N, C-alpha and C positions, 0 to 999 in steps of 0.2 A: 452613343456619342456621335456616330456617323449620321444617324437619322436627325439628330438635333441640328447638326451643321448644315445638312441639306435643307431643312425647313427654314433655317435662318437665312441661307442664301436666297431661297425663293422669296422670303419676306423682303429682303433688301432689294431684290430685283423688281418686285411689284411696287415698292416705294419710289424707286427711281423713275418708273414710267408714270406713276400717278402725280408726281410733283412737277413734271415737265409742263411748262406753260405753253399754251398754243399761241403762236404768233398770228395775229389777225390783221388783215389789210383791207382798206376801203379802196377799191379800184374799179376800172371800167371793164365790162365784159361785152365783146362785140357781137352784134346781131345785124340783120339786114342783108342786102344783096351786094354783089360786086359794084363798086363805085357808088354805093348808097349806104354808107355806114350808119348804124344806130347803136347806141350803147346803153346798157343798163349800168347803173352805179350800184355796185354790190359790195357786201361784206363777206370776205372769204378767207380761208386759211392761206397763209403766204405761200405754201409749197404746192398748192393745187394748180391745175391748169387754168388758163385764162377763161375758158368757157365752161368749166365744170360747175356742178351744182353749188351755189353759194349758201352761206348761212342765212343771209337776208338780202333782199333787193330793196334798196332805199331810195331809188330814183331812176330817172332816164335822162339821156342827153342826146340830142339830135344835132350833129355838127354841120349838117348841110343847111345853108341859109334858106329860110322860108320867107316868102313875101306874104303880107296879110291877104287873105282871100275875100274879105268882105268889102273890098273897095272896087271902084270902077277901074277900067283898063289903064287910063291915064294916071290915076292916083296910085295904082299898084306899081307902075313902072317907076314912079318917083319916090315911092315909099322905101323906107329902110328895111333891109332883110334882117331877120332875127334867127339866131340859133336857139332852139328851145331847150330849156332845162326844167326838169321836174324833180324835186327833191323833198323828202320828208326830213325837215330840218331837226325835229326833235330826236329822231332816231340817229341822225348823223352826229348830233351833239352827244347822245348817249354813248355811241361806239367810240368816239374820240375820248370821252371821259373815262372809259374803262381801259384805254390804252391801245386802241386800234391805230395802226399807222396808215396814213393816206398816201397814195401815189402822187407824183408830181402833177399829173393831169387833174386828179381829184382835188388837190390843194387849190389849183386855179379856179375850178368850178365852185368850190366852197367859198372862196373869196368873192367871186362874182355874184353869188346869191347872198352876200353880206353875212356870211357865217365866218367872221374873221377868226383866223387861226394865227397864233403867235409864231413869229419867225418865218413866215411864208411870204412876206411882202416882196421879196426878190423873185418869186416865181410868177408873179403877174406880168404878163406882156400885153401891150396894147394891140388890139385887133382892129386894123383899119377897115372902115367900110361896113362893119357889121356890129349889130347890137345884140344883147342877150335879153331874152324875155323869160322870166320865171313863170312856171305854171303852177307849182305846188307850194 
Protein backbone atom coordinates (compact mmCIF):
# COMPACT_ATOMS: atom_id res chain seq x y z
CA UNK A 1 0.00 0.00 0.00
CA UNK A 2 2.75 2.43 0.93
CA UNK A 3 4.83 1.60 -2.18
CA UNK A 4 1.83 2.18 -4.41
CA UNK A 5 1.17 5.59 -2.82
CA UNK A 6 4.82 6.63 -3.24
CA UNK A 7 4.83 5.58 -6.92
CA UNK A 8 1.56 7.44 -7.50
CA UNK A 9 2.96 10.63 -5.93
CA UNK A 10 6.06 10.42 -8.14
CA UNK A 11 3.84 9.97 -11.20
CA UNK A 12 1.69 13.01 -10.31
CA UNK A 13 4.84 15.07 -9.63
CA UNK A 14 6.33 14.19 -13.03
CA UNK A 15 3.04 15.01 -14.78
CA UNK A 16 2.88 18.46 -13.23
CA UNK A 17 6.36 19.34 -14.50
CA UNK A 18 5.82 17.87 -17.97
CA UNK A 19 2.59 19.77 -18.55
CA UNK A 20 4.00 23.21 -17.63
CA UNK A 21 4.12 25.40 -20.71
CA UNK A 22 7.31 27.30 -21.39
CA UNK A 23 6.73 31.05 -21.77
CA UNK A 24 8.72 32.26 -24.76
CA UNK A 25 9.44 35.88 -25.61
CA UNK A 26 10.86 37.63 -28.64
CA UNK A 27 13.12 40.32 -27.26
CA UNK A 28 16.34 42.25 -27.74
CA UNK A 29 19.69 41.01 -26.49
CA UNK A 30 22.36 43.72 -26.21
CA UNK A 31 25.82 43.44 -27.72
CA UNK A 32 28.39 46.03 -28.75
CA UNK A 33 30.53 48.43 -26.76
CA UNK A 34 29.81 51.27 -24.38
CA UNK A 35 27.78 53.97 -26.14
CA UNK A 36 27.64 51.80 -29.29
CA UNK A 37 24.75 49.39 -28.73
CA UNK A 38 23.92 46.60 -31.13
CA UNK A 39 21.05 44.20 -30.53
CA UNK A 40 20.22 40.68 -31.61
CA UNK A 41 16.50 39.98 -31.93
CA UNK A 42 16.19 36.67 -30.10
CA UNK A 43 13.62 34.12 -29.05
CA UNK A 44 14.26 33.12 -25.44
CA UNK A 45 12.51 31.79 -22.38
CA UNK A 46 10.90 34.61 -20.42
CA UNK A 47 12.75 33.92 -17.17
CA UNK A 48 16.27 33.81 -18.58
CA UNK A 49 18.71 36.72 -18.36
CA UNK A 50 18.85 39.31 -21.13
CA UNK A 51 22.14 38.11 -22.62
CA UNK A 52 21.79 34.38 -21.92
CA UNK A 53 21.83 31.80 -24.69
CA UNK A 54 18.60 32.15 -26.73
CA UNK A 55 16.49 29.46 -28.36
CA UNK A 56 17.01 31.18 -31.72
CA UNK A 57 18.44 34.43 -33.13
CA UNK A 58 15.99 35.77 -35.72
CA UNK A 59 17.54 39.12 -36.54
CA UNK A 60 19.65 42.14 -35.64
CA UNK A 61 18.97 45.80 -34.89
CA UNK A 62 21.49 48.64 -34.97
CA UNK A 63 19.92 51.69 -33.26
CA UNK A 64 22.87 53.98 -34.01
CA UNK A 65 21.98 55.96 -37.15
CA UNK A 66 24.29 55.12 -40.07
CA UNK A 67 24.79 57.34 -43.09
CA UNK A 68 25.18 55.67 -46.50
CA UNK A 69 28.87 55.00 -47.23
CA UNK A 70 28.76 54.78 -51.02
CA UNK A 71 28.14 58.53 -51.51
CA UNK A 72 30.46 61.51 -51.86
CA UNK A 73 31.10 63.74 -48.81
CA UNK A 74 28.50 66.36 -49.79
CA UNK A 75 25.83 63.79 -50.57
CA UNK A 76 26.59 61.86 -47.38
CA UNK A 77 26.11 64.98 -45.23
CA UNK A 78 22.70 65.68 -46.74
CA UNK A 79 21.62 62.03 -46.89
CA UNK A 80 19.21 60.64 -44.36
CA UNK A 81 20.66 58.42 -41.62
CA UNK A 82 19.22 54.92 -41.24
CA UNK A 83 18.89 52.56 -38.33
CA UNK A 84 19.54 49.11 -39.72
CA UNK A 85 17.15 46.20 -39.11
CA UNK A 86 17.73 42.64 -40.28
CA UNK A 87 14.95 40.16 -39.55
CA UNK A 88 13.99 36.67 -40.67
CA UNK A 89 10.30 37.43 -41.15
CA UNK A 90 9.22 33.82 -41.65
CA UNK A 91 10.75 32.75 -38.32
CA UNK A 92 9.22 35.76 -36.56
CA UNK A 93 5.80 34.84 -37.96
CA UNK A 94 6.32 31.24 -36.87
CA UNK A 95 7.21 32.16 -33.28
CA UNK A 96 4.31 34.60 -33.01
CA UNK A 97 2.03 31.90 -34.44
CA UNK A 98 3.00 29.38 -31.77
CA UNK A 99 2.33 31.90 -28.99
CA UNK A 100 5.61 33.71 -28.34
CA UNK A 101 5.11 37.13 -26.75
CA UNK A 102 7.07 40.05 -28.19
CA UNK A 103 8.50 42.82 -26.02
CA UNK A 104 7.37 46.40 -26.65
CA UNK A 105 10.60 47.25 -28.50
CA UNK A 106 10.27 44.21 -30.72
CA UNK A 107 6.60 45.06 -31.46
CA UNK A 108 7.78 48.42 -32.81
CA UNK A 109 10.46 46.77 -34.94
CA UNK A 110 7.99 44.20 -36.31
CA UNK A 111 5.64 47.00 -37.32
CA UNK A 112 8.46 48.95 -38.95
CA UNK A 113 9.36 45.99 -41.18
CA UNK A 114 5.69 45.66 -42.17
CA UNK A 115 5.08 42.53 -40.15
CA UNK A 116 1.84 43.97 -38.81
CA UNK A 117 0.76 42.66 -35.48
CA UNK A 118 -2.80 43.08 -34.20
CA UNK A 119 -3.33 45.46 -31.29
CA UNK A 120 0.12 47.02 -31.44
CA UNK A 121 -0.65 50.20 -33.38
CA UNK A 122 -0.38 52.30 -30.21
CA UNK A 123 3.23 51.17 -29.70
CA UNK A 124 4.54 52.87 -32.83
CA UNK A 125 6.10 56.25 -32.19
CA UNK A 126 7.37 58.59 -34.85
CA UNK A 127 11.14 58.88 -34.95
CA UNK A 128 12.04 62.34 -36.21
CA UNK A 129 15.02 62.69 -38.49
CA UNK A 130 15.75 59.01 -38.94
CA UNK A 131 14.55 56.34 -41.30
CA UNK A 132 14.71 52.59 -41.05
CA UNK A 133 16.28 50.38 -43.65
CA UNK A 134 15.50 46.69 -43.69
CA UNK A 135 18.32 44.37 -44.63
CA UNK A 136 16.77 40.90 -44.42
